[in-house]
MDTraj code that builds the backbone (N, CA, C; nanometers):
import mdtraj as md
import numpy as np

residues = "MET PRO PHE ALA VAL ILE LEU THR THR ARG THR GLY GLU GLU ILE ASN VAL SER LYS PHE THR ILE LEU GLY LEU LEU SER TRP LEU CYS GLY PHE LEU LEU LEU GLY PHE GLN GLY ILE SER SER LEU MET GLY THR GLU GLY THR TRP GLN SER MET THR LEU LEU ASP VAL ALA GLU PRO GLU HIS LEU ALA TRP ILE GLU ARG LEU PRO PHE GLY VAL LEU ARG ARG SER ALA ASP TYR LEU THR GLU MET PRO LEU PHE LEU LEU LEU PHE CYS LEU GLY VAL LEU PHE LEU VAL LEU GLY ALA LEU LYS LYS ALA".split()
xyz = np.array([
    [-1.6026, 0.7102, -2.0264],
    [-1.4291, 0.6462, -1.9282],
    [-1.4480, 0.5276, -1.8666],
    [-1.4052, 0.4492, -1.8518],
    [-1.4657, 0.3323, -1.7934],
    [-1.3519, 0.3466, -1.6034],
    [-1.2626, 0.4013, -1.6257],
    [-1.1915, 0.3859, -1.5422],
    [-1.1313, 0.5703, -1.4862],
    [-1.2497, 0.5960, -1.4679],
    [-1.2303, 0.6996, -1.3955],
    [-1.3462, 0.7714, -1.3178],
    [-1.3946, 0.8239, -1.2159],
    [-1.5126, 0.8289, -1.1734],
    [-1.5581, 0.9936, -1.1493],
    [-1.6252, 1.0680, -1.1597],
    [-1.6814, 1.2077, -1.1329],
    [-1.7005, 1.2159, -0.9707],
    [-1.6177, 1.3329, -0.9625],
    [-1.6610, 1.4298, -0.8641],
    [-1.8145, 1.5619, -0.8495],
    [-1.8342, 1.5499, -0.8182],
    [-1.9213, 1.7156, -0.8167],
    [-1.8621, 1.8344, -0.6861],
    [-1.7733, 1.9205, -0.7380],
    [-1.7575, 1.9495, -0.6134],
    [-1.8533, 2.0961, -0.5654],
    [-1.8882, 2.1728, -0.4392],
    [-1.9854, 2.2615, -0.4578],
    [-2.0269, 2.3283, -0.5415],
    [-1.9576, 2.4395, -0.5339],
    [-1.9497, 2.4950, -0.6479],
    [-2.0346, 2.4556, -0.8176],
    [-2.0582, 2.3183, -0.8345],
    [-2.0637, 2.2271, -0.9694],
    [-2.0521, 2.1714, -1.0775],
    [-1.9212, 2.2548, -1.0002],
    [-1.7882, 2.1365, -1.1359],
    [-1.7736, 2.0301, -1.1387],
    [-1.7432, 1.9771, -1.1595],
    [-1.6892, 1.7962, -1.1808],
    [-1.5019, 1.8122, -1.2823],
    [-1.4774, 1.7096, -1.1399],
    [-1.3941, 1.6619, -1.1586],
    [-1.3887, 1.5142, -1.1871],
    [-1.3469, 1.4785, -1.2820],
    [-1.2904, 1.2969, -1.3086],
    [-1.1831, 1.3349, -1.2225],
    [-1.1715, 1.1915, -1.1329],
    [-1.0828, 1.1211, -1.0405],
    [-1.0585, 1.0117, -1.1280],
    [-0.9252, 0.9928, -1.1584],
    [-0.9203, 0.8093, -1.2269],
    [-0.9453, 0.6837, -1.0775],
    [-0.9255, 0.5472, -1.1366],
    [-0.9734, 0.4830, -0.9914],
    [-0.8122, 0.4315, -0.9684],
    [-0.7097, 0.4809, -1.0283],
    [-0.5423, 0.4374, -0.9465],
    [-0.5401, 0.5717, -0.8425],
    [-0.6070, 0.6871, -0.9033],
    [-0.5393, 0.8215, -0.7908],
    [-0.6061, 0.7413, -0.7019],
    [-0.7855, 0.7086, -0.6807],
    [-0.8268, 0.6517, -0.5678],
    [-0.7689, 0.5889, -0.4753],
    [-0.7286, 0.4866, -0.5303],
    [-0.6230, 0.3644, -0.4903],
    [-0.4869, 0.3452, -0.4181],
    [-0.4495, 0.4855, -0.5163],
    [-0.3084, 0.5545, -0.4396],
    [-0.3601, 0.6113, -0.3094],
    [-0.4739, 0.7469, -0.3574],
    [-0.5560, 0.7411, -0.2076],
    [-0.5293, 0.7169, -0.0879],
    [-0.6032, 0.6758, -0.1217],
    [-0.6397, 0.4867, 0.0490],
    [-0.5322, 0.4361, 0.0857],
    [-0.3889, 0.3605, -0.0407],
    [-0.3176, 0.3088, 0.0104],
    [-0.2371, 0.3803, 0.0935],
    [-0.2469, 0.5590, 0.0684],
    [-0.1746, 0.6466, 0.1514],
    [-0.2449, 0.6143, 0.3500],
    [-0.3540, 0.6414, 0.2696],
    [-0.3987, 0.6429, 0.3960],
    [-0.4100, 0.5520, 0.4776],
    [-0.3867, 0.4190, 0.4534],
    [-0.3740, 0.2347, 0.5313],
    [-0.2906, 0.2820, 0.6047],
    [-0.2049, 0.3771, 0.5070],
    [-0.0190, 0.3724, 0.5679],
    [-0.0545, 0.4373, 0.6821],
    [-0.0874, 0.5340, 0.6519],
    [-0.0746, 0.6604, 0.8014],
    [-0.1363, 0.5878, 0.9061],
    [-0.2781, 0.4736, 0.8404],
    [-0.3049, 0.5130, 1.0055],
    [-0.2625, 0.4060, 1.0905],
    [-0.1658, 0.3158, 0.9604],
    [-0.1183, 0.1540, 1.0103],
    [0.0108, 0.2778, 1.0941],
    [0.0536, 0.3276, 1.0455],
    [0.1925, 0.4038, 1.0915],
    [0.1502, 0.4904, 1.2363],
    [0.0463, 0.5620, 1.2302],
    [-0.0397, 0.6201, 1.3825],
    [-0.0317, 0.4904, 1.4641],
    [-0.0708, 0.3431, 1.4305],
    [-0.1098, 0.3108, 1.5337],
    [0.0141, 0.2208, 1.5759],
    [0.1523, 0.2374, 1.5644],
    [0.2817, 0.1661, 1.5205],
    [0.3065, 0.2417, 1.6475],
    [0.3077, 0.3896, 1.5959],
    [0.3227, 0.5053, 1.6581],
    [0.3144, 0.5205, 1.8021],
    [0.1627, 0.5117, 1.8470],
    [0.0597, 0.4918, 1.9585],
    [0.1490, 0.3738, 2.0634],
    [0.1207, 0.2921, 1.9050],
    [0.1680, 0.1723, 2.0151],
    [0.3187, 0.1723, 2.0623],
    [0.4072, 0.1774, 2.0073],
    [0.5546, 0.2540, 2.0705],
    [0.5743, 0.3418, 2.2326],
    [0.4121, 0.3824, 2.2195],
    [0.4635, 0.5530, 2.3278],
    [0.4170, 0.4761, 2.4337],
    [0.3125, 0.4007, 2.3949],
    [0.2414, 0.2813, 2.5149],
    [0.2610, 0.1680, 2.6178],
    [0.4241, 0.1558, 2.4858],
    [0.5285, 0.0383, 2.5115],
    [0.4791, -0.1424, 2.5379],
    [0.3599, -0.0785, 2.4377],
    [0.3475, -0.2316, 2.4358],
    [0.4327, -0.3794, 2.3731],
    [0.4069, -0.4925, 2.4269],
    [0.5306, -0.5511, 2.2891],
    [0.4101, -0.5936, 2.2406],
    [0.2442, -0.5073, 2.1406],
    [0.1716, -0.6284, 2.0207],
    [0.2609, -0.5780, 1.8867],
    [0.1731, -0.6612, 1.7997],
    [0.2174, -0.6839, 1.6898],
    [0.2345, -0.5666, 1.5964],
    [0.1644, -0.4343, 1.7049],
    [0.1872, -0.3061, 1.5809],
    [0.2446, -0.2735, 1.5465],
    [0.4614, -0.2509, 1.6228],
    [0.5201, -0.1960, 1.6490],
    [0.5995, -0.2578, 1.5528],
    [0.6272, -0.3368, 1.4806],
    [0.7482, -0.3734, 1.3664],
    [0.6056, -0.4930, 1.2476],
    [0.5412, -0.4860, 1.1987],
    [0.4028, -0.4919, 1.0987],
    [0.4936, -0.5198, 1.0101],
    [0.4654, -0.6471, 0.9083],
    [0.5011, -0.6651, 0.7483],
    [0.4457, -0.7527, 0.7319],
    [0.4371, -0.7763, 0.5814],
    [0.3577, -0.8907, 0.4933],
    [0.3395, -1.0323, 0.5393],
    [0.5122, -1.0962, 0.5972],
    [0.4718, -1.1778, 0.6836],
    [0.3987, -1.2203, 0.7824],
    [0.3890, -1.0792, 0.8458],
    [0.2044, -1.0970, 1.0227],
    [0.1134, -1.0962, 0.9774],
    [0.0406, -1.0073, 0.8604],
    [-0.0198, -1.0775, 0.8355],
    [-0.0954, -1.1596, 0.7402],
    [0.0204, -1.2347, 0.6693],
    [0.0377, -1.3442, 0.5754],
    [-0.0228, -1.4504, 0.6753],
    [-0.0808, -1.5456, 0.6257],
    [-0.0125, -1.7201, 0.6542],
    [0.0782, -1.7598, 0.5752],
    [0.2229, -1.8718, 0.6251],
    [0.3325, -1.8685, 0.5432],
    [0.2794, -1.8920, 0.4332],
    [0.1824, -2.0268, 0.4468],
    [0.1605, -2.0833, 0.3372],
    [0.0608, -2.0477, 0.1953],
    [0.0169, -1.8926, 0.2378],
    [-0.0096, -1.8096, 0.1202],
    [0.1813, -1.7529, 0.0335],
    [0.3122, -1.7304, 0.1097],
    [0.4006, -1.6575, 0.0566],
    [0.4936, -1.8145, 0.0300],
    [0.4134, -1.9263, 0.0014],
    [0.6052, -2.0017, -0.0789],
    [0.5331, -2.0783, -0.0810],
    [0.5225, -2.0007, -0.2778],
    [0.5522, -1.9461, -0.4097],
    [0.6814, -1.8596, -0.4187],
    [0.7024, -1.7573, -0.3314],
    [0.8409, -1.6788, -0.3483],
    [0.9721, -1.8312, -0.3389],
    [0.9300, -1.9713, -0.2465],
    [1.0913, -2.0119, -0.2399],
    [1.0779, -2.0707, -0.3981],
    [0.9830, -2.0670, -0.4204],
    [0.9615, -2.1490, -0.6250],
    [0.9930, -2.0285, -0.7658],
    [1.0460, -1.9390, -0.6783],
    [1.0995, -1.8660, -0.7646],
    [1.1561, -1.9443, -0.8323],
    [1.1949, -1.8968, -1.0245],
    [1.3615, -1.9203, -1.0593],
    [1.3892, -1.8280, -1.0468],
    [1.5166, -1.7150, -1.0996],
    [1.5667, -1.6226, -1.0175],
    [1.6241, -1.5779, -0.9384],
    [1.7247, -1.5657, -0.8860],
    [1.7429, -1.5729, -0.7376],
    [1.7956, -1.4360, -0.7643],
    [1.6760, -1.2838, -0.8060],
    [1.6869, -1.1443, -0.8205],
    [1.5156, -1.2052, -0.8213],
    [1.4690, -1.2205, -0.8080],
    [1.2830, -1.2285, -0.8103],
    [1.3170, -1.2611, -0.6888],
    [1.3400, -1.3798, -0.6068],
    [1.3493, -1.4031, -0.5283],
    [1.3574, -1.3718, -0.3155],
    [1.5149, -1.2539, -0.4261],
    [1.4992, -1.1943, -0.3420],
    [1.4111, -1.0534, -0.3233],
    [1.3955, -0.9919, -0.4533],
    [1.2887, -0.9221, -0.4286],
    [1.1922, -0.9444, -0.3778],
    [1.1434, -1.0544, -0.4216],
    [1.0175, -1.0695, -0.3332],
    [1.0024, -1.0922, -0.1669],
    [1.1398, -1.1154, -0.1887],
    [1.1772, -1.2259, 0.0035],
    [1.2178, -0.9920, 0.0280],
    [1.2154, -0.9309, -0.0145],
    [1.2847, -0.8332, 0.1095],
    [1.0643, -0.7207, 0.0144],
    [1.0840, -0.7243, -0.0489],
    [0.8606, -0.7098, 0.0034],
    [0.8087, -0.7446, 0.0513],
    [0.8079, -0.8445, 0.1523],
    [0.7418, -0.9470, 0.2741],
    [0.8129, -0.8645, 0.3776],
    [0.9157, -0.8477, 0.3694],
    [1.0088, -0.8246, 0.5025],
    [1.0404, -0.6528, 0.5097],
    [0.9712, -0.6013, 0.4438],
    [0.9881, -0.4008, 0.4265],
    [0.8496, -0.4068, 0.5671],
    [0.8465, -0.2757, 0.6121],
    [0.7312, -0.2616, 0.6988],
    [0.5953, -0.2654, 0.6202],
    [0.5110, -0.2661, 0.6622],
    [0.3831, -0.3074, 0.6005],
    [0.3315, -0.0911, 0.5252],
    [0.3522, -0.0525, 0.6432],
    [0.2660, 0.1564, 0.6321],
    [0.3830, 0.1431, 0.4710],
    [0.5903, 0.1360, 0.4836],
    [0.6001, 0.1706, 0.3732],
    [0.5814, 0.0902, 0.2412],
    [0.5000, -0.0854, 0.2600],
    [0.4727, -0.0435, 0.0904],
    [0.3647, -0.0624, 0.0595],
    [0.2472, -0.0118, 0.1349],
    [0.0923, 0.1374, 0.0991],
    [0.1819, 0.2179, 0.0709],
    [0.2928, 0.2851, 0.0907],
    [0.3285, 0.4482, 0.0474],
    [0.4085, 0.4262, -0.0635],
    [0.4573, 0.3202, -0.1003],
    [0.5460, 0.2948, -0.2162],
    [0.4096, 0.2373, -0.2985],
    [0.3491, 0.1608, -0.3221],
    [0.1915, 0.1351, -0.3922],
    [0.1095, 0.2456, -0.3873],
    [0.0472, 0.2677, -0.3052],
    [0.0456, 0.4526, -0.2604],
    [0.0922, 0.5751, -0.4526],
    [0.2181, 0.5685, -0.4237],
    [0.3208, 0.6497, -0.5110],
    [0.3171, 0.5457, -0.6621],
    [0.3389, 0.4618, -0.6161],
    [0.2292, 0.3612, -0.7970],
    [0.1413, 0.3827, -0.8377],
    [0.0106, 0.3628, -0.7548],
    [-0.1145, 0.4152, -0.8184],
    [-0.1390, 0.5469, -0.8798],
    [-0.1012, 0.6550, -0.8040],
    [-0.0746, 0.7454, -0.8635],
    [-0.0381, 0.8398, -0.9285],
    [0.0778, 0.7608, -0.9708],
    [0.1868, 0.7757, -1.0767],
    [0.0990, 0.7127, -1.2338],
    [0.0440, 0.5456, -1.1682],
    [-0.0306, 0.6460, -1.3019],
    [-0.1798, 0.6657, -1.2686],
    [-0.2304, 0.7161, -1.2316],
    [-0.2825, 0.7794, -1.1946],
    [-0.3098, 0.8927, -1.3484],
    [-0.1871, 0.9974, -1.3423],
    [-0.1655, 1.0483, -1.3025],
    [-0.1096, 1.0259, -1.4544],
    [-0.0351, 0.9283, -1.5189],
    [-0.0411, 0.8983, -1.6589],
    [-0.1587, 0.8070, -1.7373],
    [-0.2378, 0.8290, -1.6609],
    [-0.4114, 0.7665, -1.6988],
    [-0.4554, 0.9257, -1.7684],
    [-0.4117, 0.9530, -1.7074],
    [-0.4798, 1.1837, -1.7038],
    [-0.4038, 1.1632, -1.8962],
    [-0.3157, 1.1530, -1.8816],
    [-0.2092, 1.2034, -2.0095],
    [-0.2945, 1.1725, -2.1298],
])
top = md.Topology()
chain = top.add_chain()
for i, resn in enumerate(residues, 1):
    res = top.add_residue(resn, chain, resSeq=i)
    for name in ("N", "CA", "C"):
        top.add_atom(name, md.element.get_by_symbol(name[0]), res)
traj = md.Trajectory(xyz[None], top)
């Protein structure tokens, strides 16, 4: 089973967990950590970059220049939306996607 990780509980029971499930849980964890840092930053009243972090804030603009060259307007608008949405929300959505893929992999 190349796409699974076997975890052992204290009782010795083995649980097969797909890598998609692990990626989904890690994505959710990163999203919650980012949301926590943004919450703490807003409570402190600082004007740092934690307040409204997007993918545009993390990546260099030249790495996202391919979006402007997309051939269809629908694809371009969708890619623009994904790069401008809050990063914690993007991580949550990716986590849901990976968890669904992990559930489909088990079935």
